[in-house]
C-alpha positions in Angstrom: 137.6 94.1 87.0 135.1 97.2 87.0 134.3 96.6 83.9 133.4 93.1 84.3 131.3 95.1 87.7 129.6 97.7 84.7 129.1 94.4 82.0 126.7 92.4 84.9 124.6 95.3 86.0 124.1 96.0 82.5 122.8 92.8 81.7 120.9 92.8 85.3 119.2 95.8 84.0 118.7 94.8 80.4 117.5 91.2 81.5 114.9 93.2 84.2 113.8 95.6 81.8 112.4 92.5 79.7 110.8 90.6 82.3 108.9 93.8 83.5 107.9 94.6 80.0 106.7 90.6 79.4 105.8 88.9 82.8 102.4 88.0 83.1 100.6 90.3 85.2 100.4 88.1 88.9 103.7 86.9 88.4 107.0 86.8 89.9 110.4 86.9 88.5 112.1 84.2 87.0 113.9 81.9 89.6 117.7 82.5 88.2 117.1 86.4 88.2 115.8 86.6 91.1 118.8 84.2 92.3 121.5 87.0 90.2 119.8 89.8 91.6 120.3 88.4 95.1 124.3 87.5 94.4 124.8 91.2 94.1 125.0 93.4 97.1 121.9 95.8 98.9 124.0 99.4 96.9 124.3 97.4 93.5 120.5 96.1 93.6 119.2 99.6 93.9 121.5 100.8 91.8 119.5 98.9 88.9 116.2 99.4 90.5 116.8 102.8 90.2 118.4 102.9 86.0 115.8 104.8 83.7 115.4 104.8 80.8 113.2 107.2 78.9 112.0 108.5 82.0 110.9 105.0 83.6 113.0 102.5 85.7 112.1 98.6 86.0 110.5 99.7 89.5 108.1 102.8 87.5 107.4 100.8 84.5 106.0 97.3 86.8 104.3 100.1 88.6 101.7 101.2 85.8 101.8 97.7 84.2 100.0 96.5 87.7 103.1 93.5 88.1 102.2 94.0 91.8 104.5 90.7 93.3 107.6 92.4 91.1 107.2 96.0 92.7 107.1 93.8 95.9 110.4 92.5 95.4 112.3 95.0 94.1 111.1 97.2 97.0 111.8 94.6 99.5 114.4 92.2 98.7 116.4 95.3 96.0 115.7 98.4 98.7 113.6 100.2 95.7 112.9 104.0 97.0 109.4 103.6 97.3 109.0 107.4 96.6 111.2 106.9 93.3 109.6 109.6 90.6 109.4 108.7 86.7 107.7 110.3 83.6 103.8 109.3 82.8 102.1 110.2 79.9 98.5 111.0 79.9 96.6 109.2 77.2 93.9 111.2 76.5 95.6 113.7 76.0 99.4 112.5 76.1 100.7 115.6 78.5 103.8 113.8 80.0 104.3 114.2 84.2 106.4 113.8 86.7 105.1 111.5 89.3 105.5 108.7 92.8 105.1 105.0 91.9 102.0 106.1 93.8 100.4 108.1 91.7 101.3 106.3 88.6 99.8 102.7 89.8 96.7 104.8 90.8 96.0 106.9 88.0 96.7 103.7 86.1 94.0 101.8 88.3 95.8 99.4 89.4 94.5 98.1 93.2 97.2 95.2 94.1 100.3 97.6 93.5 98.8 101.0 95.7 97.7 98.1 98.1 101.8 97.1 97.7 102.7 100.3 97.8 100.5 101.6 101.0 102.4 98.2 102.7 105.6 99.6 101.7 105.4 103.3 102.9 104.4 105.1 100.4 103.5 108.9 101.1 99.5 109.5 100.3 99.6 113.0 99.6 102.6 112.9 97.4 102.0 115.4 94.5 103.2 115.7 90.7 104.2 118.4 89.1 101.2 119.9 88.9 99.9 119.9 92.5 98.1 116.7 92.0 97.9 114.3 94.5 96.8 110.3 94.2 93.6 110.0 95.1 92.6 113.1 93.6 94.1 112.2 89.8 92.3 108.8 90.8 89.2 110.5 91.2 89.2 112.2 87.8 89.8 108.3 86.5 86.9 107.5 88.4 89.3 104.2 90.0 86.1 104.3 92.8 87.9 101.5 94.7 91.4 103.3 94.7 90.2 106.3 95.9 88.4 104.5 99.2 91.9 102.3 99.8 93.5 105.7 100.1 90.9 107.7 101.9 91.3 104.7 104.3 95.3 105.3 104.8 94.2 108.9 105.4 94.7 110.3 101.6 93.8 114.1 102.4 90.6 114.5 100.0 90.6 118.8 100.7 94.5 119.5 98.9 93.6 120.7 95.4 96.2 120.7 92.9 98.2 124.0 91.4 94.8 125.1 90.3 92.3 124.6 92.8 90.9 121.3 91.6 89.5 119.3 94.2 89.0 115.3 94.2 85.2 116.3 94.7 85.6 118.4 91.5 87.5 115.6 89.9 84.3 113.3 90.3 81.3 115.1 89.0 81.5 112.2 86.1 80.7 109.7 89.2 77.6 109.8 91.5 78.7 107.3 93.8 82.3 108.9 93.7 81.2 111.6 95.0 78.9 110.7 97.6 81.9 108.5 98.9 84.1 112.0 98.8 80.7 114.2 100.6 80.7 111.6 103.5 84.0 111.5 103.9 83.9 115.0 105.1 84.5 116.5 101.1 84.4 120.7 101.3 81.4 120.9 98.9 81.6 124.5 98.5 85.4 124.5 97.8 86.4 126.6 95.1 89.4 126.4 92.2 90.7 129.7 90.9 88.1 129.9 88.5 86.1 130.3 92.0 84.4 127.2 90.7 82.9 124.4 92.1 81.9 121.1 92.0 78.3 121.9 91.2 79.8 124.2 88.4 81.2 121.4 86.5 78.2 119.1 86.9 76.0 122.1 85.2 78.1 122.5 82.9 78.8 118.9 82.1 74.7 118.4 82.1 75.9 115.7 85.1 71.5 116.1 86.6 72.4 113.4 89.7 75.8 114.7 90.7 73.7 118.5 90.7 71.3 117.1 92.9 73.5 115.2 95.6 76.0 118.2 95.4 72.5 120.9 96.7 71.1 117.7 99.2 75.2 117.9 100.7 74.7 121.7 101.0 75.8 123.6 98.2 75.4 127.5 97.4 73.7 127.3 94.4 74.3 131.5 94.5 78.0 130.9 94.9 79.3 132.9 91.7 81.9 131.6 89.5 85.6 134.8 88.6 82.6 135.5 85.5 79.8 135.9 88.1 78.0 133.1 87.3 76.2 131.4 90.1 74.2 128.3 89.7 71.5 128.9 87.9 73.4 131.6 85.6 75.7 128.5 84.1 72.8 126.5 83.6 71.6 129.0 81.2 74.5 129.0 79.6 75.0 125.7 78.8 71.5 125.0 78.1 71.3 122.0 81.0 67.6 122.3 80.4 67.2 119.1 83.3 69.4 120.9 85.9 67.5 124.7 85.2 64.6 123.0 85.8 65.4 121.6 89.0 67.0 124.3 90.4 63.8 127.0 89.5 61.6 124.2 90.9 63.8 124.4 94.3 65.3 127.5 94.9 63.7 130.1 96.1 64.5 132.9 93.0 62.8 136.1 93.0 60.2 136.1 90.0 62.5 138.6 87.8 65.6 136.4 88.0 62.9 132.8 86.7 62.0 135.3 84.1 65.5 136.5 82.7 66.8 132.7 83.2 64.1 131.8 80.7 64.9 134.4 78.7 68.5 133.6 78.9 68.6 129.7 78.3 66.1 130.6 75.4 69.1 132.6 73.7 71.5 129.9 74.4 69.3 126.8 72.5 68.9 129.8 69.6 72.6 130.5 69.5 74.5 127.9 70.3 72.5 124.5 69.4 70.2 126.7 66.7 67.1 124.7 68.7 64.3 127.5 67.7 61.5 125.3 68.5 63.5 125.4 72.3 64.2 128.7 71.8 60.5 129.9 71.9 59.7 127.5 75.0 61.8 129.5 77.3 60.9 133.0 76.0 57.3 132.1 76.2 57.3 130.3 79.5 59.2 133.8 80.6 56.7 136.1 78.8 53.7 134.3 81.2 55.5 134.6 84.2 56.3 137.8 83.5 52.3 138.4 82.4 51.4 136.3 86.1 54.0 137.8 88.1 53.1 141.7 86.5 57.0 142.0 86.4 57.8 144.9 82.9 60.0 144.0 80.9 63.1 146.7 80.5 64.2 146.8 77.3 68.0 147.9 76.3 67.1 151.5 74.9 70.6 152.3 73.8 70.6 152.4 70.2 74.1 150.8 69.2 72.7 147.9 70.7 69.7 147.9 68.9 71.3 148.6 65.5 73.2 145.5 66.2 70.7 143.2 67.7 67.2 144.4 66.8 65.0 145.1 69.3 63.8 142.9 72.2 60.5 141.6 72.7 58.1 141.9 75.5 55.2 139.8 74.9 54.4 136.7 73.1 
């Protein structure tokens, strides 16, 4: 009797896994499988849905594959746990994380599944093993529709992961997404564990339109990272020329700061990009500014520095 029951559960589990794997995106489970499942008592149905293989249950697989009707059935009729966790492999870096069903569906971009899970009471602020919430991870994947859905259902857009990364920091690749978050109350100057803000990340990724948007919403260009880099410094170090020019044109930096920045970005283009033409352009601009503003250049007289790098220029 017990053996027969175990064999029946194993058979149902195998058939359920097969249908989840092969069913069309908008289809339900077959009528025959549903009939077999519904002849089991509620605890058995839940056991079948919760049975895991390689870190994934039928319900978790259905969420990842976007099988919204199947997800709805397993939650409604089989009493599956909406807060169940499974293993999710991130395609970009092949890292594996323990995550909730909602996190899985949000990152996979399965908006219909997200709707089903939210309707069944999934915790919109549950986090992964790295402290990342579904909305934060959806921001990283630029799934705007899912982000809007989660925020509408009270997802916390301020909550960072264990490294301090916020939704806004995760969204600098999309101006539209950043603007939605800012309009929804995201803290434009939130800093991660490196004391970097979204503006730092927008600049180091050369996202001019995002940087302009963040500044319009009050991003502080003077905030420094753990490495003492503010917005202008990081623009120089990353060779973000367009953002550099926007900063010096719109932020009231002292003339000495601007002249030094022209010199630094010129060095970046020479050292990092081997672009002597751009380096000379920026260095000449620095010399012109120093001449107009009567700013003498303070040369480094340390003999060891001079021996290693040569004498600094102080004129065109």
